[in-house]
C-alpha positions in Angstrom: 0.0 0.0 0.0 1.3 3.4 -0.9 1.2 6.4 1.4 -1.4 8.1 -0.9 -3.5 4.9 -0.9 -3.4 4.9 2.9 -4.5 8.5 3.1 -7.3 8.0 0.6 -8.5 4.9 2.5 -8.5 6.7 5.9 -10.2 9.7 4.5 -12.9 7.4 3.0 -13.5 5.7 6.3 -13.6 9.0 8.2 -15.8 11.3 6.2 -15.8 13.9 9.0 -12.1 14.6 8.3 -10.8 16.4 5.3 -8.2 14.7 3.1 -5.6 17.3 4.2 -6.3 16.6 7.8 -5.8 12.8 7.2 -2.6 13.5 5.3 -1.3 15.6 8.3 -2.2 12.8 10.7 -0.3 10.2 8.6 2.7 12.5 8.3 2.8 13.0 12.1 2.6 9.3 12.8 5.3 8.4 10.3 7.5 11.3 11.6 7.1 10.1 15.2 8.0 6.5 14.2 11.1 7.7 12.3 12.2 9.9 15.2 11.8 7.1 17.6 14.0 4.8 15.4 16.6 7.6 15.0 16.8 7.8 18.8 17.4 4.1 18.9 14.0 3.3 20.5 12.0 0.3 19.6 8.6 0.9 17.9 5.8 -1.6 18.5 2.5 -1.5 16.7 0.4 -4.2 18.4 -1.1 -6.6 16.0 1.2 -5.5 13.2 4.9 -5.7 14.2 7.8 -4.3 16.1 10.7 -2.3 14.6 14.1 -1.4 15.8 17.4 -0.3 14.3 20.4 -2.6 14.6 24.0 -1.6 14.3 25.8 -3.7 11.8 29.5 -4.4 11.7 31.2 -2.8 8.8 31.9 -5.3 6.0 35.5 -5.9 5.3 36.8 -5.7 1.8 38.8 -8.8 0.8 42.5 -8.1 0.1 42.2 -9.2 -3.5 39.8 -6.3 -4.1 41.9 -3.6 -2.5 43.5 -1.0 -4.7 47.2 -1.5 -5.1 49.4 1.5 -5.5 
């Protein structure tokens, strides 16, 4: 589902809200999720899933691919 499809669906299911209001609500929700992940927090949406950011070790380049001077 695209962001625009989500907004359209929510606006359709909530006729008392204007499409611009629904768009703002979706933006705030996504911004808060992104901010929480940037802080290193875990985000849990019950019945949907949990999200967190993991730090990965930097991949090492094999010696045969290193530039030789």
